N, C-alpha and C positions, 0 to 999 in steps of 0.2 A: 569685401564678402566671401567667406569660404562655406561652398556647397560642402558639409558634412553630414548629409541624408539621404538616401535616393528619393523619399517622400518628401521631406521637407527642403526642396530644390531651391538654393541659395541663401538659406536660413542658419545662420550661427547660433547657437543656442549657448547660453553661461550659466555653470552648474553654480549656485550659489555658494558650494562648498567647494570649492575649486577657483583658489586664488589666481591663476593664470589669467594673464588679459586675452582676452579675446583678439583675434580669430584663433580656434584650436579644434583642434578634431575632436570629436566622440563619435563610439561603434554606433549600429542602428539601433543597436538592443540598449545601448544607455541614453541615445536619445527617447526611446522611448519609455524607459523607466521614467525621465526627465519628467517626459510628460503626464503620463498617468499618475506620478506623485503632484504633484501642480507645483514643483518648485525650479520649470523652466522659465528662462526669463527670453521673451522673446525680441531679435536684439534685429530684426531685418525686417521688413513692413511689406517687401514684395512679394511674402511667401505666405502674408495672413491667409489667403483664400485657403490653401493648402490646410493651415493649422486648422482653420473653421471644420474644414472636412476631418478631422481628427477629435476635434473638441468633444463631440456627443461619446465616441468611442472612450477617451481617456476620463472623462469624468463618471462614467459608469462604471470603469475600471474602479478609480478612487471613491465612487461612492457618495458625488456630490450631489447636492440636490439641484444646479441649474448649472447648463453647462458654463466653462469658462476656466481661464488661466488666472493662478494669482501670481503678481512678478516678486521676487526675493531679490530685496536690495540688498548687495556686498560690494565692501566691506563692512562688518559690523560697527555701531556707533563708537569714536572713540573719547576719552575724555574732555569734557566741554569745557573745561578750565578755568570758569567767571561761578560764583556763588548764584548768580542770579538765573543764570543758563541752565544750573543744574536744577534749581529748584522749579525753572520754567520746565525742563522736559521733564521731570518727577512729576509735578502737576498734571503735565497734559499726560503722562500714561497711566495715572491714577484714573485721571475723566475717562478715558480710554475702557479701563478696568470696571469702569460703574456701568458704562453704554454696552459694553458685552455681557456682562452678567445680567444686564435687563431683559436681554434676547430670550433667555432661557427660561423657562414656566419653571423646571425642577434640576436644580447644579448641586452635587451631592460633596460642593466644598463649599458653599453658600453661608456656612457656619461657621465657620472659619473668619475670624476678622483679624485683617493684616495689622503686624504692630509696626510694619517698616516698608521701603520701597521693595526692598528683594524678596519681601512675603509676600507683597502684590505681585510679582512677575513669576515668581513659583506659581501661587495657586492660578494664575492667567494660564500656564505654561501647561499644567495639570488640567484646566478647562478647555483649550484646546485640543490637547488629546482626547478626554472627555466626549468634547462636540461629534469628532471624527468618529468614534469608536460608536455612540450612540447613531448616529446617521447608518453604521454598517450591521450592527445588531439590533433584528425588529423588537426583541421580545427586552431590552431595557423599555420600551416607551410602554410595553403592557406593563409592565413592573411599575412605571411612575404612574400611569392610570390608576391602578390598584389603589396607589399608594395614596393617590390624590382624593380616591373615592374614600379612603377611611380618615380621610384629615389625619394623615400620619404624617411623618416626615423620615427623612435617611440620609444618614451620610456614608461615606466611603470609605471602606476599611483598608482596604489595598489595594493596588494596580500591579499585573505581571506581565514579566517580560521574556523573553527568550534569547538565545545566543548560540552560538558554535564556538566550541574553545578550541584553536589551531594556532598552530606554530607558524607557519609560514601560508598566508599572511597571518600577524597578529591579530588575533580578533575573541573576546567571549566577553565573560560578564562586566567586565571594564569598558566595555564598546559602548556600554547602553550606561552602566553604573557613574560616570565621569562628570555625563552631564548633569545629574543631581548631585554628585558630592560637588562640584564644583557651588552649587547653590544650598550647602550644609547638611544635606542628607550622611549620614553614618552607618558603617556597619554594624549591625546589631547580634548578627546568629548566622551559622553556617550549617546548612542540609548536604547529605548523600543519597542517592538513590542508586544503587547499586545495580539493580538488575534492568534501570533504565538509563545506565550510565552519564547521569546527570550529578551537577554540583547547584549548588543555591545558596546565595545569603541574600537575608533580609535587610533590610537598611532603615533606619526611621528617621526623623526630622528631629531637631533639637526639640521642637515643639511638638509632643506628644499628640496633639488634636489635629495634627496632621497625615494625609493617609499613611501608611505603609509602602513598600516597595518588594516586591518577590524577584527578584532578577536569576534566572537559572540560565546554565549551560551544557551542552553536550559535547562529553571528551571522545572527538573524534578518533583519536588514538587508539581507544578501544575498541573499535568496530572493525567490521571485515576490510580487506582488499578493496572489493567492488565501491564500499560502500565513502572508501575515505576517496577515492579516485573519484565519485561522485561532487562529496565537498570539495575538495582541490579544484577540481576542474571548473567548479562553479563560484568558486570565492577567489580564484586568480584573478578576477577584475576587482576585488572590492578597490575601491577607492582609499586611499592611505590619508587622503585630507580629509574624509567625511564628516568628523570630529576634529576639527584643525585645532591645533594650541591656542591660538588668536580668539577660538569661540571660548577656551576654556578658561581663559585668563579673563576676557571681559562678562563669563558669566560668574567666576569669583570673585572679580570686582565689585559685579552689582552684589553679592550676597555681600560681600565686607560694608558693604553700601558707599564704595569708594568711586562708581559710577553707576549714573542716572541709568534706569533700565528704560529700553528703548524698544518699541517697535520691531526694527532688525532685527536684536536680539532675540527676540520671543519668537519671530519668524525662522531666525535660523538654529535655534535651541529645537523647535518644533522639527521643523526639518530634518534635525538626526535623529531623530525617533520615528516618523512619518516615512521617510525614503529611503527606499531601498538601497544598502550600499555599495552593491554589484550587478552586471546587467545581470536581465532578466534569464534566468537559471535555462538549461534544455530540460525539457519534459521527460526524457529518457532518464537524465538525471536525478530528477524528482521523484521520478516512480523507481529506479533502482535503492534512492535510500530510506524510500517509505516500507519496502519490503523489513527493513532492519529495525528503521527508527521514523515513527511517524513524526516526530518530534523535530528531529531533523528537517525532513522535508518541509515542513511546516513552516521550519527558520527559512529556505532556501530562497520559498515564495513570498513571507510575508516578512522578510528581513526581522529588525527590532521594532515592529509596530506591537501594539499592548496586545497582548493575548486574553485578557479580561479584568475588568472593575471586580468590587465586590460591595456587596449592600451589608452595613452591618443591622442584624436583625435587630440587636439593642437599642438602636436608634429611633425604632416605629413610633416609641411612643407608647405609655402603660393604656392610656382608655380607647386602642383599638383591638381587631377581632385577629391582627395580624402579630401577635407578639412574641410569638414562637415559627423555629424554622419549619415546623410540619405545618403551621397554619398559614403560613406565606407560600411554601408550597403547593397546597388545596388550592390557594386563591389563586395562584398563575397557570395551575393548571384546569379551574374552572375557565380562565379565559383562553383557553387554548395552547397553552407554552407546554413544549414538551419539556420534564426535567429528566435529569438522571435519576436513575432506577432507585437508588438507595442516598442516605443521609450518612458524611464520613462522622464516625466520632458517637460515642455512646451518650445516651440520655443522661442528663445532669450533667455531662463533661465538661472542662475551660474549652473547649474549641468544638464545634460541631459544624460541617460545611457541606453544601451542596451545590448545585448547578443547573442551570439552562440548559440542554443540547447546543452544540455548535451550531452557527449558521453557517450555509453557504454562501462564495459569494465565486464572481470571476477574476481567476489569476490570471495575468500575463505570463507566458512560457513560451522556449524557442522549440518550434519544430523543425529542425535545421535551419533554413536562412529564412523562415517568416516564423512571425511574432503571433501566435493564437490563442485562445481564449478557451481555458478550463477551470471546470466549476471545482472547488476546492473547499475544505474545512477555514474557517477565517476562526472566529472567537463565539465564546458563551459568557454569559454574567453569572456570578456566584454570587450565593448567601452565604454570609457568616454570621455564625451568634456566639459571643462571649461572655460568660454568665460567669458572677464573681464567685472564686472559692476560698476557700480557710489553706494558706500556705504553711510550711514547717514550723514559722514561728506564731502559729496560730492568727496571723492577722489574716482580713477578706482581703484579696486585690482581684486582679483582674489580668489572665496570660495575654501577654501582646506577641506572642511568637507564632510557629507554626509546628504542626506536627505531619511528621516525615508520612507516617502511614495513614493520616487524611489527604495529603499532598500527592502522592503516587496514583490512586487510583483519578483525581482530578486531572493529571494530565492528559487521561487516555480521553477524554471527553472530545479532544480535536483528532482523532482515528481519523473517522469517516473512510471512502473507499475512492480511489482513486476513477476517474472517468475517463 
């Protein structure tokens, strides 16, 4: 075994998105990032006492309810070759999906009936992201209680992700979108936010009942030299195999129903979103970038993690007292949830939006050669109301896109103040 960490003496950790066979070296900050995301596979039993000492810290950073590490198997499953084995594997994955969905009292995707195994896989991936997000954002659980008390229902309108557009190394919207494009999502519209140096694309699934995706990127080349330097120094450690070709090929095959879905593929797809794709950033770089772009600083510390999920107000049902975005805001405020001060969009408009304030969480940053925890804004929970309107042809329809004027103010919720 190779000693590749001053803390985990005698241990080699295998990154699931790195196909190189062990042993090989990872820097201490990469090691720590692998631990905090829960994607490290412990390959040396002699170091387990040291690992257990770090379990509580890494679990707190990840937001886990119970300490521990999950082991991700790699490489991904390959085609099974026989029809009976394919059927058996798909059936096993479907059984796991049923078991997983039964654990949660309120899942925003439970109303979607999958018509094929690839949709089961996509729904399980979305649920995996929801579960991690829900653990970290306490306001979501309060919202669930409000919905439950009203005997109402809710569905997820859209999920938002953030990224940084950079040439060297190459990254941006595609770093997130390709995982979902391989599963069938397609671009639907583009947006520009000049004052924030942002571009965005929203994606839709072939079945409109699936949640939309809103993926944005910060144009690094439009920022000051100091901010660009902070970005390039932080992203220089970007793992070029964070989303490997083999993963996208497997997801595409699953999407085309030529490869049965597997737990290994699900773990790898989730890790592509939940794992920081570069080393833990230097605190000084994060705070430097925050002065010009809080969005950029957010990406440095959270990577491609979910920025927010969104409850569709129209799904609450006609017999509840939370039929409007205003009444839902009032109900949440009555339960002590801090809300954005105003609702975006005119009364009676085709899209109205607001959100909770962002929750803070301890984030790993490098302070010189040490890794420290810094309290930093993470995510908020959004509310969206999409009422029918009459289009140019006189047809009653519902707007499924986004309004830049609304979104530009929602970006600011994660502003926070460095501590």
